[in-house]
Every structure is written in structure tokens, then in C-alpha cells.
C-alpha positions in Angstrom: -11.8 99.2 -0.8 -14.5 96.9 0.4 -15.5 97.4 4.7 -16.9 94.8 6.3 -18.8 94.6 9.8 -17.3 92.8 12.7 -19.6 90.1 12.3 -19.1 89.4 9.0 -15.5 89.2 9.7 -15.9 87.5 12.4 -17.8 84.9 10.3 -15.3 85.0 7.2 -12.5 83.9 9.4 -14.9 80.9 10.4 -15.4 80.1 7.2 -12.1 80.4 6.0 -11.0 78.6 8.7 -13.0 75.9 7.7 -13.7 74.1 10.8 -17.0 74.4 11.7 -20.2 73.7 10.2 -22.4 77.4 9.1 -24.9 76.2 11.7 -22.0 76.5 14.2 -20.8 79.8 13.0 -24.0 81.2 12.5 -25.1 80.3 16.3 -20.9 82.0 17.2 -22.4 85.2 15.4 -25.4 85.3 16.5 -27.1 85.6 13.2 -29.4 83.0 11.3 -27.6 80.3 9.3 -29.3 81.7 6.5 -27.8 84.8 7.2 -25.0 83.5 6.2 -26.5 82.6 2.7 -27.6 85.6 2.0 -24.5 87.0 2.6 -22.7 84.1 0.3 -25.0 86.0 -2.1 -23.9 89.6 -1.8 -20.7 90.6 -4.1 -18.5 92.2 -1.1 -18.9 89.7 1.5 -18.2 87.2 -1.1 -15.5 89.2 -2.6 -13.7 89.8 0.6 -14.0 85.8 1.3 -12.5 84.9 -1.9 -9.9 87.1 -1.5 -9.0 85.8 2.1 -9.4 82.1 0.8 -6.6 82.6 -2.2 -4.7 84.5 0.3 -4.5 81.8 3.2 -4.1 79.0 -0.2 -0.6 81.0 -0.5 0.3 81.2 2.5 0.1 77.5 2.9 1.9 76.9 -0.9 4.4 78.5 0.9 4.8 77.1 4.0 4.8 73.9 2.0 6.8 74.4 -0.2 9.9 75.6 2.5 9.5 72.1 3.7 9.5 70.3 0.3 13.3 69.7 0.8 13.3 68.2 4.4 10.3 66.1 3.4 12.0 64.3 0.3 14.7 63.8 2.2 13.0 62.1 5.0 11.4 59.8 1.8 14.3 58.9 0.3 15.8 58.5 4.2 12.7 56.0 4.7 12.9 54.1 1.6 16.4 53.8 2.3 16.4 52.4 6.0 12.8 50.3 6.1 13.4 46.8 6.3 9.3 47.0 5.4 9.6 45.9 1.1 6.2 47.1 0.6 6.5 50.8 2.4 10.1 50.7 0.9 8.5 50.0 -2.5 5.1 52.9 -1.7 7.5 55.0 -1.4 10.1 54.5 -4.5 6.7 54.8 -6.1 5.5 58.0 -5.0 8.6 59.8 -5.1 8.8 58.3 -8.9 4.9 59.5 -10.2 6.1 63.0 -8.4 8.8 63.1 -11.0 7.5 61.1 -14.1 3.8 61.8 -13.4 2.1 59.2 -13.2 0.8 56.6 -15.9 -2.4 57.3 -17.0 -2.8 54.9 -20.6 -2.0 51.4 -21.6 -0.9 51.0 -24.8 -2.4 47.4 -26.1 -0.3 45.6 -29.1 -2.3 43.3 -31.4 0.1 40.2 -31.9 -2.2 39.1 -34.5 -0.9 38.8 -38.1 -3.0 39.2 -40.7 -2.6 36.3 -43.5 -4.8 38.4 -45.8 -1.9 40.6 -46.5 0.5 39.4 -49.8 3.0 41.3 -50.2 4.5 41.6 -54.1 8.2 39.6 -54.7 8.8 41.7 -57.6 9.4 44.8 -54.5 10.9 42.9 -52.1 13.1 41.9 -54.7 14.4 44.9 -55.9 13.8 46.6 -52.0 16.6 43.7 -51.4 18.5 44.4 -54.4 18.8 48.2 -53.1 19.3 47.6 -49.6 22.4 45.5 -50.9 24.2 48.0 -53.7 23.8 50.6 -50.4 25.5 47.9 -48.3 27.8 48.0 -51.4 28.3 51.4 -50.8 29.6 51.7 -47.5 
């Protein structure tokens, strides 16, 4: 287990919180800003910071997951009760994009014909005869 002293612990907490600048964090901890950068290069400090950041991320994801059903219900309610057509369209588009994925590519269809291609009449006649035989057998 990694042992982190009180000042480093306070700096890690402030970094994880993500509100203060490194300058403000250093001032509150009574250290220089350069000390924070030096600590960020320290393997034990960096490991503990990463562990706590991951811990916070997992916690936040759990909180969001627990509220997801209510949020979707509110979005659907907003879409069905709003009189603003733009808001309704944006809400519905968001829900559809979340459920089906947002389209990211387009398909271009070339509608120009290529008159240089000649179709052999004998091949067409043979395919037509084959189609007629298949049709009669049904």
C-alpha cells in the first residue's frame, strides 16, 4: 500500500475535485506550484492520483446510471408536453440518436448513366427465356 503524507493527500483531493488551479492548490497546501509538477512525476503520487480519479469516475457513473431512467422519462415527458416544435424535435432527435446511434456518414448515389456499356442481345434473350421457363414451372 502506498503511504501519502497529509500535504500530498490534500493536493490529490484538490486535483481529483478539479475545481482549483494548480497555483491555488499549491498555495492552499503551502507548497510551490513546481512541487505539484514534481509530485506528478513521482510514481507513488501518480498511482494514488490515478486510483482516486478512477474511483471518482466509477462513483459518478453509478450516480448517473441510477438517475438514467428518471432522466429518460423526463425527456419523453418534455417531448410530449412542450408546445415548442424546435424543443420537441431536439429532444426526440437526441433520444433516437442515443438509441440508434448518430448517423456519421452519407451515401452518394451516382445517377448518371453510362451509355458506353452495350448489353449483348443474345444474353438478354437467353435470360428472358430462362425467366419464362422458371415462371411456367411455378
